[in-house]
C-alpha positions in Angstrom: 0.0 0.0 0.0 1.5 3.4 -1.0 1.9 6.4 1.2 -0.9 8.2 -0.7 -3.5 5.7 0.5 -2.5 6.1 4.1 -3.5 9.8 4.2 -7.1 10.7 5.1 -7.6 13.2 2.3 -11.2 14.2 2.9 -10.7 15.5 6.5 -7.4 17.2 5.4 -9.0 19.0 2.4 -12.2 19.8 4.4 -10.2 21.2 7.2 -8.1 23.4 4.9 -11.2 24.7 3.2 -12.9 25.4 6.5 -9.9 27.2 7.9 -9.5 29.2 4.7 -13.1 30.3 4.8 -12.8 31.5 8.4 -9.7 33.5 7.5 -11.3 34.9 4.4 -14.2 36.2 6.5 -11.7 37.9 8.8 -9.9 39.3 5.8 -13.2 40.6 4.4 -14.0 42.4 7.7 -10.6 44.1 7.8 -9.7 44.7 4.2 -12.9 44.7 2.3 -15.1 42.5 0.2 -12.7 42.1 -2.7 -9.9 40.7 -0.5 -12.4 38.4 1.3 -13.7 37.0 -1.9 -10.2 36.3 -3.2 -9.3 34.5 0.0 -12.5 32.5 -0.3 -11.7 31.5 -3.8 -8.3 30.2 -2.7 -9.9 28.4 0.3 -12.2 26.4 -1.9 -9.4 24.9 -4.0 -8.3 22.1 -1.6 -11.8 20.6 -1.5 -12.3 21.0 -5.2 -9.0 19.1 -5.8 -10.2 16.3 -3.6 -13.6 16.0 -5.2 -12.1 16.0 -8.8 -9.5 13.4 -7.9 -6.7 15.9 -8.6 -5.0 15.2 -5.3 -3.6 11.9 -6.5 -2.3 13.5 -9.7 -0.5 16.2 -7.7 0.9 13.5 -5.4 2.3 11.6 -8.3 3.8 14.8 -9.8 5.5 15.5 -6.4 6.9 11.9 -6.2 8.2 12.2 -9.8 9.8 15.6 -9.1 11.4 14.2 -5.9 12.8 11.2 -7.8 14.2 13.4 -10.5 15.8 15.7 -7.9 17.3 12.7 -6.1 18.9 11.4 -9.3 19.8 14.9 -10.3 22.0 15.7 -7.3 24.3 12.7 -7.4 24.7 12.2 -11.1 27.9 13.6 -12.8 26.2 13.0 -16.2 23.4 15.4 -15.2 25.9 18.0 -14.0 27.7 17.8 -17.4 24.3 18.4 -19.1 23.8 21.5 -16.8 27.2 22.8 -17.7 26.5 22.4 -21.4 23.1 24.2 -21.0 24.8 27.0 -19.2 27.4 27.3 -22.0 24.6 27.4 -24.5 22.9 30.2 -22.6 26.1 32.2 -22.4 26.7 31.8 -26.2 23.1 33.0 -26.9 23.6 36.1 -24.8 27.0 36.9 -26.3 25.8 36.4 -29.9 23.0 39.0 -29.6 25.1 42.1 -29.5 27.5 40.7 -32.0 24.7 40.1 -34.5 23.4 43.6 -34.1 26.9 45.1 -34.8 27.6 42.6 -37.6 30.9 41.4 -36.1 32.4 38.5 -37.9 29.9 38.6 -40.8 30.1 39.7 -44.4 28.6 43.0 -43.4 32.1 44.5 -42.7 33.2 43.7 -46.2 29.9 45.1 -47.6 30.3 48.3 -45.7 33.8 48.9 -47.1 32.5 48.2 -50.6 29.6 50.6 -50.2 32.0 53.3 -48.9 34.1 52.8 -52.0 31.0 53.1 -54.2 30.0 56.4 -52.5 33.5 57.7 -53.0 33.4 56.9 -56.7 30.0 58.5 -57.0 31.1 61.7 -55.2 34.4 62.0 -57.1 34.6 59.9 -60.3 38.2 61.1 -60.9 39.3 59.6 -57.5 39.5 56.1 -59.1 42.2 57.4 -61.5 44.2 59.0 -58.7 44.3 55.9 -56.6 42.2 57.3 -53.8 39.5 54.7 -54.3 41.9 51.9 -53.2 42.8 53.6 -49.9 39.1 54.2 -49.1 38.3 50.6 -50.0 40.9 49.3 -47.6 39.2 51.2 -44.8 42.0 53.6 -44.1 40.0 56.7 -44.9 36.6 57.8 -43.7 33.7 57.4 -46.0 32.5 60.8 -47.4 29.2 62.2 -46.2 26.5 62.5 -48.9 25.9 66.0 -50.1 23.2 67.9 -48.2 20.3 69.5 -49.9 20.5 73.3 -49.8 18.5 74.9 -47.1 15.3 76.6 -48.2 15.4 80.4 -48.0 12.6 82.7 -46.9 11.3 83.1 -50.4 10.2 79.4 -50.5 8.0 79.9 -47.4 4.4 81.1 -47.5 4.1 84.9 -47.6 1.1 84.9 -45.2 3.3 83.3 -42.5 6.0 85.9 -43.1 3.5 88.8 -42.7 2.2 87.4 -39.4 5.7 86.8 -38.1 6.8 90.3 -39.3 3.9 91.8 -37.4 4.7 89.9 -34.2 8.4 90.9 -34.5 7.5 94.5 -35.0 5.3 94.6 -31.9 8.0 93.0 -29.8 10.6 95.5 -31.1 8.3 98.4 -30.1 8.2 97.1 -26.5 11.9 96.6 -26.4 11.9 92.9 -26.6 14.2 91.4 -29.1 
């Protein structure tokens, strides 16, 4: 006969449910109806587990976890597996930033080639002077693309200029610049 069969589950689960309901009533009086109802819900679970037969399932799960832990602690094979799992976790963590930066991939070579292409596009005569080879080797910085010219005041709406001119004029008259 197993240990599970030696335990009187009905009185145990009934007692836990009864004690929980008394405590939930006290919690309701002190902290409010919401807290009392939540404690009552937790209190009903032991009796529900007994009536559905879940207690035996939980017992078997506990025995299985205990047997696993017992074999786990004294087994060098298991500890080797844990070491490998830890190494795998470290490699995953280290590889994340390396992938974002592109370290060790073909992206470094592609970046150098695209820098050379930008140099050639900015100054086609650079290829004849040998400057392209130095930029391709990565010794020189890649040139910045040309910026679009800033729009002058003529490109803006004239209604906005009139309003701003009026405001600036009023501020000037009051000595605010």
